[in-house]
Structure formats: structure tokens, C-alpha cells
Residue frames as qw, qx, qy, qz and C-alpha x, y, z in Angstrom:
[[0.210, 0.558, 0.368, 0.713, 92.55, 105.44, 124.70],
 [0.205, -0.464, -0.396, 0.765, 92.35, 108.84, 126.30],
 [0.153, 0.730, 0.475, 0.467, 89.87, 111.57, 125.37],
 [0.312, -0.427, -0.245, 0.812, 90.65, 115.21, 126.16],
 [0.272, 0.898, 0.332, -0.100, 89.05, 118.56, 125.25],
 [0.542, 0.700, -0.013, 0.464, 90.94, 121.14, 123.13],
 [0.213, -0.889, 0.249, -0.320, 91.96, 123.28, 126.11],
 [0.798, -0.475, 0.369, 0.031, 93.48, 120.29, 127.94],
 [0.868, 0.300, 0.198, 0.342, 95.23, 119.17, 124.76],
 [0.322, 0.824, -0.121, 0.451, 96.82, 122.62, 124.33],
 [0.427, -0.805, 0.307, -0.274, 97.77, 122.77, 128.00],
 [0.701, -0.409, 0.584, -0.004, 99.24, 119.26, 128.22],
 [0.736, 0.593, -0.252, -0.208, 100.41, 118.63, 124.66],
 [0.194, 0.596, -0.768, 0.129, 103.87, 117.34, 125.77],
 [0.459, -0.174, 0.782, -0.385, 102.30, 114.89, 128.21],
 [0.810, 0.363, 0.268, -0.375, 99.84, 113.67, 125.58],
 [0.601, 0.646, -0.459, -0.107, 102.62, 113.21, 122.99],
 [0.101, -0.467, 0.850, -0.221, 104.54, 111.16, 125.54],
 [0.687, 0.088, 0.613, -0.380, 101.53, 108.87, 125.87],
 [0.769, 0.573, -0.039, -0.279, 101.26, 108.61, 122.12],
 [0.318, 0.668, -0.673, -0.005, 104.96, 107.80, 121.77],
 [0.328, -0.262, 0.865, -0.276, 104.35, 104.89, 124.13],
 [0.061, -0.103, -0.926, -0.358, 101.75, 103.54, 121.75],
 [0.156, 0.530, 0.684, -0.477, 98.58, 105.02, 123.28],
 [0.121, 0.507, 0.542, 0.659, 95.89, 106.83, 121.27],
 [0.050, -0.409, -0.405, 0.816, 94.54, 110.22, 122.29],
 [0.132, 0.658, 0.623, 0.401, 91.24, 111.65, 121.02],
 [0.091, -0.144, -0.164, 0.972, 90.80, 115.42, 121.05],
 [0.031, 0.638, 0.762, 0.103, 87.19, 116.55, 121.45],
 [0.027, -0.123, -0.001, -0.992, 85.35, 119.84, 121.03],
 [0.583, -0.124, 0.070, -0.800, 82.12, 120.13, 122.98],
 [0.697, -0.118, 0.646, -0.289, 82.27, 116.42, 123.75],
 [0.861, 0.480, 0.105, -0.129, 82.50, 115.46, 120.06],
 [0.706, -0.284, 0.416, 0.498, 85.70, 113.85, 118.82],
 [0.431, 0.872, -0.028, -0.229, 87.42, 115.94, 116.18],
 [0.412, 0.702, -0.579, 0.050, 90.96, 114.58, 116.00],
 [0.959, -0.281, 0.041, 0.030, 92.98, 111.56, 116.92],
 [0.027, 0.795, -0.605, 0.023, 96.68, 111.48, 117.91],
 [0.994, -0.035, 0.106, 0.001, 98.26, 108.16, 117.08],
 [0.481, -0.574, 0.508, 0.426, 101.93, 107.09, 116.88],
 [0.536, 0.657, -0.376, -0.373, 103.51, 107.22, 113.47],
 [0.971, 0.006, 0.226, 0.074, 104.33, 103.80, 112.13],
 [0.359, -0.599, 0.517, 0.495, 107.99, 103.44, 111.31],
 [0.609, 0.615, -0.305, -0.398, 108.74, 103.52, 107.60],
 [0.973, 0.024, 0.195, 0.121, 109.82, 100.22, 106.14],
 [0.274, -0.693, 0.512, 0.428, 113.55, 100.14, 105.59],
 [0.749, 0.593, -0.150, -0.255, 114.52, 99.54, 102.01],
 [0.079, -0.661, 0.743, 0.064, 117.89, 97.98, 102.80],
 [0.588, -0.054, 0.803, -0.083, 116.51, 94.47, 102.84],
 [0.702, 0.612, 0.294, -0.217, 115.22, 95.01, 99.29],
 [0.140, 0.771, -0.527, -0.331, 118.60, 95.71, 97.73],
 [0.003, 0.341, -0.914, -0.220, 119.38, 92.95, 95.27],
 [0.628, 0.185, 0.594, -0.467, 115.85, 91.62, 95.23],
 [0.758, 0.585, 0.023, -0.288, 115.87, 91.40, 91.37],
 [0.143, -0.607, 0.740, 0.251, 119.34, 89.88, 91.14],
 [0.289, -0.034, 0.930, 0.226, 119.34, 87.36, 88.29],
 [0.388, 0.621, 0.662, -0.158, 116.04, 88.66, 86.87],
 [0.263, 0.912, 0.005, -0.315, 117.26, 91.71, 85.02],
 [0.774, 0.143, 0.328, 0.523, 119.38, 91.50, 81.90],
 [0.068, 0.915, -0.116, -0.380, 121.55, 94.41, 80.78],
 [0.816, 0.550, -0.027, 0.177, 123.33, 94.23, 77.45],
 [0.765, -0.241, 0.036, 0.595, 127.11, 94.09, 77.55],
 [0.355, 0.261, 0.209, 0.873, 127.29, 97.25, 75.40],
 [0.171, -0.804, -0.558, 0.112, 124.72, 99.18, 77.53],
 [0.218, -0.885, -0.020, 0.412, 127.06, 102.11, 78.16],
 [0.586, 0.064, 0.447, 0.673, 128.83, 102.02, 74.78],
 [0.059, 0.382, -0.113, -0.915, 128.90, 105.23, 72.76],
 [0.606, 0.564, 0.443, -0.343, 125.89, 105.75, 70.48],
 [0.590, 0.310, 0.497, 0.556, 126.27, 105.45, 66.71],
 [0.182, -0.132, 0.093, 0.970, 126.91, 108.83, 65.07],
 [0.219, -0.356, -0.548, -0.725, 123.50, 109.01, 63.33],
 [0.483, -0.626, -0.612, 0.005, 121.61, 108.30, 66.57],
 [0.444, -0.430, -0.247, 0.746, 123.76, 110.77, 68.52],
 [0.069, 0.067, 0.282, 0.955, 123.15, 113.46, 65.86],
 [0.333, -0.538, -0.625, -0.458, 119.36, 112.87, 66.09],
 [0.511, -0.614, -0.503, 0.331, 119.48, 113.37, 69.85],
 [0.360, -0.392, -0.045, 0.845, 121.47, 116.55, 69.44],
 [0.368, 0.779, 0.341, -0.377, 119.04, 117.89, 66.77],
 [0.064, -0.607, 0.523, 0.595, 121.55, 117.74, 63.92],
 [0.430, 0.126, 0.863, 0.233, 119.71, 115.22, 61.82]]
């Protein structure tokens, strides 16, 4: 872990970000007191491995996408 003051952080931001990208942590201090911490962003979990996770658990009726009965459709359209 590296600690730098604000002036050094502004002057050497690219160098500090390179350290952070390698996994290091950088503390930025003002007057010797820590005020911020630069840490690497953790990679977001990929959702690809979750596709199909509920296969066989979800039931969808065979007529799920069949047209609605006229009275129900009229109610949705405000004609009832």
C-alpha cells in the first residue's frame, strides 16, 4: 500500500493508476490524514454461466401466447 499527498496524486495520477491496475492500493492524504483510497475495480460477474439455471423449474402453459378472449381484450382496451 502506497500513501501519497494530494499534490503528488495529481502530479503522478497515471503512475498511481498503473499501480492500482496491478492490484496495489493507493491512499491519498491531505495534511497527513488519509482522505481517499484508490483500489482496483473488481470485475463484474459474467452472467453467461447463469443462462438456463432454472431449466426444468419453470412451467409455461402451452397457450401462453394465445390470443386473449374477446371480453378480456376489451377490458384491457377500456371498452368494457
